[in-house]
C-alpha positions as CSV (number, residue, x, y, z in Angstrom):
1,M,34.5,83.8,86.6
2,R,36.9,81.4,86.9
3,R,39.0,81.8,83.7
4,T,39.2,85.0,85.1
5,L,40.0,84.1,88.3
6,I,42.6,81.6,86.7
7,S,44.1,83.9,84.6
8,A,44.9,85.9,87.3
9,S,46.4,83.7,89.6
10,F,48.8,83.1,86.7
11,L,49.4,86.6,85.9
12,L,50.0,87.4,89.6
13,L,52.5,84.0,89.7
14,G,54.3,84.9,86.3
15,S,54.7,88.9,88.1
16,M,56.3,87.5,90.7
17,L,58.5,85.0,89.5
18,A,60.1,87.5,87.1
19,F,59.8,90.3,90.0
20,G,62.1,87.2,91.9
21,Q,64.0,86.8,89.0
22,S,65.3,90.4,87.6
23,D,65.7,91.0,91.1
24,A,68.4,88.3,91.3
25,A,69.7,88.8,87.7
26,K,69.9,93.0,89.5
27,D,71.8,91.9,92.4
28,A,74.4,90.3,90.0
29,R,75.1,92.7,87.3
30,D,75.1,95.0,90.9
31,L,77.7,92.8,92.3
32,H,80.0,92.2,88.7
33,Q,79.5,96.9,88.6
34,D,80.5,96.4,92.2
35,R,83.6,94.2,91.2
36,R,84.9,96.1,88.2
37,D,84.4,98.9,89.9
38,I,87.0,98.1,92.6
39,R,88.8,96.8,89.2
40,H,89.2,100.1,88.2
41,D,90.3,101.6,91.6
42,R,92.8,99.5,91.9
43,R,93.7,100.8,88.9
44,D,93.3,104.4,89.2
45,I,95.5,103.8,93.0
46,R,98.5,102.1,90.4
47,H,98.7,105.4,88.6
48,D,98.2,107.4,91.7
49,R,101.3,105.7,92.9
50,R,103.1,106.1,89.4
51,D,101.9,109.4,89.7
52,I,103.8,110.5,92.7
53,R,106.9,108.4,92.1
54,Q,107.6,110.9,88.9
55,D,106.6,113.5,91.7
56,E,110.0,112.7,93.7
57,R,111.8,111.9,91.1
58,D,111.1,115.4,89.7
59,L,112.0,116.5,93.3
60,N,115.3,115.2,93.3
61,K,115.8,117.3,90.2
62,D,115.0,120.1,91.9
63,R,116.7,119.4,94.4
64,V,120.0,119.1,92.4
65,E,119.5,122.5,90.9
66,R,119.3,124.1,94.0
67,N,122.8,122.5,95.4
68,A,123.7,123.5,91.8
69,K,123.0,127.3,92.6
70,R,124.0,127.4,96.1
71,R,127.2,126.4,94.7
72,D,127.0,129.2,92.1
73,I,126.7,131.6,95.0
74,R,130.0,130.5,97.2
75,H,132.0,130.7,94.0
76,D,130.1,134.2,93.1
77,E,131.5,135.1,96.9
78,A,135.1,133.9,96.1
79,D,135.4,135.9,93.4
80,I,134.1,138.6,94.8
81,A,136.8,138.2,97.6
82,K,139.5,138.1,95.1
83,D,138.0,140.9,93.2
84,R,138.3,142.5,96.2
85,R,141.4,141.9,97.3
86,E,143.0,142.8,93.2
87,M,140.8,146.1,93.7
88,R,142.5,147.1,97.3
89,E,146.1,145.9,95.1
90,D,145.0,148.2,92.0
91,L,144.5,151.5,94.1
92,R,147.7,150.8,96.7
93,K,149.4,151.1,93.6
94,G,147.0,154.1,92.2
95,D,145.3,152.0,89.1
96,K,142.6,153.5,89.4
97,A,141.0,152.1,85.7
98,D,142.1,148.1,86.7
99,A,140.2,149.7,90.3
100,A,137.1,150.8,88.7
101,K,136.9,147.3,86.4
102,E,137.1,145.0,89.7
103,R,134.0,147.3,90.9
104,A,132.5,146.2,88.0
105,D,133.6,143.0,88.3
106,I,131.7,143.1,92.1
107,A,128.9,144.6,91.3
108,R,128.3,142.1,88.8
109,D,128.7,139.6,91.0
110,R,127.0,140.4,93.5
111,R,123.8,140.7,91.7
112,D,124.3,137.2,90.0
113,I,124.7,136.3,93.7
114,N,121.3,138.3,94.3
115,Q,119.6,136.7,92.0
116,D,120.7,133.0,92.9
117,R,119.6,134.0,95.9
118,R,115.8,134.7,94.7
119,E,115.9,131.6,92.6
120,V,116.9,129.7,95.8
121,R,113.8,130.8,97.7
122,A,111.8,130.4,94.8
123,E,113.0,126.4,94.6
124,N,112.7,126.0,98.4
125,R,109.1,127.1,98.1
126,D,108.4,125.2,95.5
127,M,109.9,122.0,97.1
128,A,108.3,122.8,100.2
129,R,104.5,122.6,97.9
130,D,105.5,119.4,96.0
131,R,106.8,117.3,99.0
132,A,103.5,118.9,101.0
133,D,102.0,117.3,97.4
134,I,103.1,113.7,97.7
135,R,102.3,113.7,101.6
136,H,98.4,114.4,100.8
137,D,98.4,112.3,97.5
138,R,99.8,109.5,99.7
139,R,97.4,109.9,102.5
140,G,94.6,110.4,99.4
141,I,96.3,106.8,98.0
142,R,96.3,105.2,101.9
143,H,91.5,106.0,101.8
144,D,91.6,104.6,98.9
145,R,93.3,101.4,99.5
146,L,91.0,101.4,102.6
147,D,87.8,102.3,101.0
148,I,88.6,99.4,98.3
149,R,88.8,97.0,101.4
150,H,85.7,98.6,103.0
151,D,84.2,98.3,99.0
152,R,85.3,94.5,98.9
153,R,83.9,93.2,102.5
154,D,81.0,94.6,101.0
155,V,81.4,92.7,97.6
156,R,82.0,89.6,99.9
157,S,78.5,90.1,101.7
158,D,76.8,90.2,99.1
159,R,77.6,88.0,97.4
160,R,77.0,85.5,100.3
161,D,74.0,87.4,100.4
162,L,73.1,86.6,96.6
163,R,74.1,82.7,97.3
164,Q,71.7,82.9,100.4
165,D,68.7,84.2,98.7
166,R,69.1,81.2,95.8
167,H,69.4,79.2,98.3
168,D,66.4,79.8,100.3
169,R,64.9,80.0,97.1
170,D,65.4,76.6,95.9
């Protein structure tokens, strides 16, 4: 009976120590994992910021292309005005063949202008969506940074608690 009681007390004591050690070891592993998660989150934010910078560069390239299209529209409008003047002059002279050629040039330039205007409108819509996406991504980064700040605070608190538990056990 006595031997059973002693073995049961050792078993109970051993299990208590084992639970206490595994608890502390688990806390330390959790703390290590939390710190690793924070490092990974910070890396992800760096990558997100790099992506935003690339998106801004792409947006600037789109702006350049849009402005080139606008410039083409202005040049086509100037060509139409010139062709109209030449057509009127040809009609005044009675040269109907040259006037027909000028009409064809005017029609071609109008088609070019209409196509360029459609492309400019489409590019404006795309640029507006891209700007909204960039704003959304920036907002997400701000929230992620705030989450990391909270996570770091939690890790510091957990580390403090772990130290306090170790101190209390000793």
